[in-house]
C-alpha positions as CSV (number, residue, x, y, z in Angstrom):
1,M,9.5,19.4,27.0
2,D,11.8,22.1,26.1
3,F,11.2,23.4,22.5
4,L,14.8,23.1,21.3
5,N,14.9,19.5,22.7
6,F,11.6,18.9,20.8
7,V,13.0,20.3,17.4
8,T,16.2,18.5,17.7
9,A,14.5,15.2,18.0
10,A,12.1,16.1,15.2
11,R,14.6,15.0,12.4
12,T,13.7,13.9,9.1
13,C,12.4,10.1,9.2
14,R,13.1,7.9,6.4
15,R,12.1,4.3,8.0
16,F,8.5,3.7,9.4
17,K,6.7,0.9,11.0
18,E,4.8,-0.2,7.9
19,D,2.5,-2.4,10.0
20,Q,1.0,0.5,11.9
21,P,-0.5,2.5,9.1
22,L,-1.7,6.0,9.5
23,T,-5.3,6.9,8.8
24,I,-7.2,9.8,7.0
25,A,-8.1,11.0,10.4
26,D,-4.3,11.3,11.2
27,L,-3.8,13.2,8.1
28,D,-6.7,15.5,8.6
29,W,-5.1,16.3,12.3
30,L,-1.9,17.0,10.7
31,I,-3.2,19.3,8.0
32,N,-5.5,21.1,10.4
33,C,-2.3,21.8,12.6
34,A,-0.8,23.3,9.5
35,R,-4.0,25.1,8.2
36,V,-3.6,27.7,11.0
37,V,-0.3,28.8,10.7
38,P,0.6,32.1,9.2
39,S,0.7,32.7,5.3
40,A,1.6,35.3,3.1
41,R,-1.2,38.0,2.9
42,N,-3.1,35.1,4.6
43,G,-3.6,33.8,1.1
44,Q,-3.6,30.2,2.2
45,N,-2.8,29.1,-1.1
46,V,-1.2,25.6,-0.1
47,K,-3.7,22.9,-0.9
48,F,-3.3,19.2,0.2
49,V,-3.8,15.9,-1.1
50,E,-4.1,13.0,1.4
51,V,-3.0,9.6,0.3
52,V,-3.2,6.3,2.4
53,G,-3.9,2.6,1.4
54,Q,-3.1,1.3,-1.9
55,K,-2.3,4.7,-3.5
56,V,0.7,5.0,-1.4
57,Y,2.3,1.7,-2.9
58,D,1.6,3.3,-6.3
59,I,3.5,6.6,-5.4
60,F,6.3,5.2,-3.5
61,P,8.5,3.9,-6.5
62,K,8.3,7.6,-7.9
63,T,10.0,9.2,-4.9
64,H,13.7,9.1,-4.3
65,W,15.0,9.0,-0.7
66,A,18.3,10.0,1.1
67,M,20.6,11.0,-1.8
68,A,23.5,11.4,0.5
69,L,23.3,7.6,1.6
70,K,24.9,6.4,-1.8
71,D,24.6,2.7,-0.7
72,W,21.0,2.9,0.5
73,G,18.1,2.7,-2.2
74,G,15.4,4.1,0.2
75,P,13.2,2.3,2.8
76,K,12.8,-1.3,2.3
77,E,9.5,-3.4,2.5
78,G,8.2,-3.1,6.1
79,E,10.1,0.3,6.4
80,R,8.2,2.2,4.0
81,P,5.8,5.3,4.6
82,T,2.2,4.4,5.2
83,A,0.9,7.7,3.9
84,F,1.8,10.8,1.7
85,I,0.4,14.3,1.9
86,G,0.9,16.2,-1.1
87,L,1.4,19.9,-1.1
88,A,0.4,22.0,-4.1
89,I,0.0,25.7,-4.9
90,P,-1.4,27.7,-7.9
91,K,0.8,27.7,-10.8
92,D,0.7,31.4,-10.9
93,A,1.5,31.8,-7.2
94,Q,3.9,34.5,-6.3
95,P,7.4,33.4,-5.1
96,I,6.5,34.2,-1.5
97,T,4.2,31.3,-1.5
98,L,7.0,28.9,-1.4
99,I,7.8,30.4,1.9
100,D,4.4,29.3,2.9
101,V,4.9,25.8,1.5
102,G,8.0,25.5,3.7
103,I,6.1,26.5,7.0
104,V,3.3,24.2,6.3
105,A,5.8,21.4,5.8
106,Q,7.7,22.1,8.9
107,T,4.5,22.4,10.9
108,I,3.4,19.0,9.7
109,Q,6.8,17.5,10.6
110,L,6.8,18.9,14.1
111,A,2.9,17.8,14.6
112,A,3.8,14.5,13.4
113,H,6.7,14.3,15.8
114,S,4.3,15.0,18.6
115,K,2.6,11.9,18.0
116,D,5.5,9.8,17.4
117,F,4.8,9.8,13.8
118,G,8.0,10.3,11.3
119,C,7.8,12.7,8.5
120,C,10.3,12.9,5.4
121,I,9.7,16.2,3.3
122,I,10.3,15.1,-0.1
123,K,11.2,17.3,-3.0
124,S,12.8,14.5,-5.1
125,F,9.9,12.7,-7.0
126,D,8.8,12.3,-10.4
127,L,6.7,15.3,-10.8
128,A,4.6,14.5,-14.1
129,D,3.9,10.9,-12.9
130,V,3.1,11.6,-9.2
131,S,0.9,14.8,-10.3
132,K,-1.1,12.5,-12.7
133,S,-1.4,9.7,-10.3
134,L,-2.7,12.3,-7.5
135,E,-4.9,13.9,-10.0
136,I,-3.5,17.2,-9.5
137,P,-5.9,20.1,-11.0
138,A,-4.4,21.7,-14.1
139,E,-4.2,25.0,-12.4
140,L,-2.0,23.6,-9.5
141,K,1.7,22.5,-9.1
142,L,2.8,19.7,-6.7
143,E,5.5,21.2,-4.6
144,L,6.3,18.6,-2.1
145,L,5.3,15.2,-0.8
146,L,5.2,14.4,2.9
147,G,6.2,10.7,3.4
148,L,4.7,9.7,6.9
149,G,4.3,6.8,9.2
150,V,4.8,5.6,12.6
151,A,8.5,6.4,13.2
152,L,10.9,3.3,13.2
153,E,14.4,4.9,13.1
154,V,16.5,6.7,15.6
155,R,17.7,10.1,14.5
156,K,20.2,12.3,16.1
157,V,21.8,15.7,15.6
158,A,25.7,15.4,15.5
159,E,28.5,17.9,15.6
160,V,30.2,18.7,12.2
161,P,33.2,16.6,12.0
162,E,36.6,18.0,11.3
163,S,36.4,17.3,7.6
164,G,33.6,20.0,7.7
165,S,31.0,17.6,5.8
166,L,27.5,18.0,6.3
167,N,26.4,14.9,4.8
168,Y,24.0,12.8,6.9
169,F,25.2,9.3,7.9
170,R,24.3,5.9,9.7
171,D,26.2,4.1,12.1
172,A,26.4,0.4,12.2
173,N,23.3,0.2,14.4
174,G,21.2,2.0,11.8
175,V,21.1,5.3,13.9
176,H,20.7,8.3,11.5
177,Y,23.1,11.3,12.2
178,V,22.7,15.0,10.9
179,P,25.6,17.3,11.5
180,K,24.7,20.6,12.4
181,K,26.8,23.8,12.6
182,P,27.4,25.3,16.0
183,L,25.3,28.4,16.9
184,A,28.6,30.7,16.6
185,D,29.0,29.8,13.0
186,L,25.6,30.9,12.1
187,I,25.4,34.4,13.8
188,I,27.2,36.8,11.4
189,K,26.8,39.8,13.7
190,R,25.2,40.8,17.2
191,F,24.1,44.4,18.1
192,T,23.7,44.9,21.8
193,D,22.9,48.0,23.9
């Protein structure tokens, strides 16, 4: 598959096939994909917490989903993630480490898509409660949660409407659309010779 088509299809997923749970082996594979990506000064400061089983149900109510969809309270029973991966970094990490967190999260999302898994990169969660539940060591800070499972929802890229709104939305069939600006609007200058 063409990489642009692959990335376009690897949208954030917020609904999963809850009756097809992921395993620790699945999470190990995803993290192994992220383990080998570039990191600032090769510091490899991102640490991981793998969550499957009952702990997923403990964590889920402490997460907040799709804030732009005002009339949607998050995945309903049967559509919830079946796994989480927590990404933690040292509390005293340099700011550049946050770039590593983004690279790792995106790599896991792309790796998940390659296996027809869905991934939602979550920054909106109850930090203290989730950190305690996941037993995050005192010297680390939980930066992101990745909600994972076998993808259920259809996600598509859409053109930005005339209103200019970048809010994602769903149609009557539940297809999730994400408006993306055209390439010409993003390139501020070209140098050619």
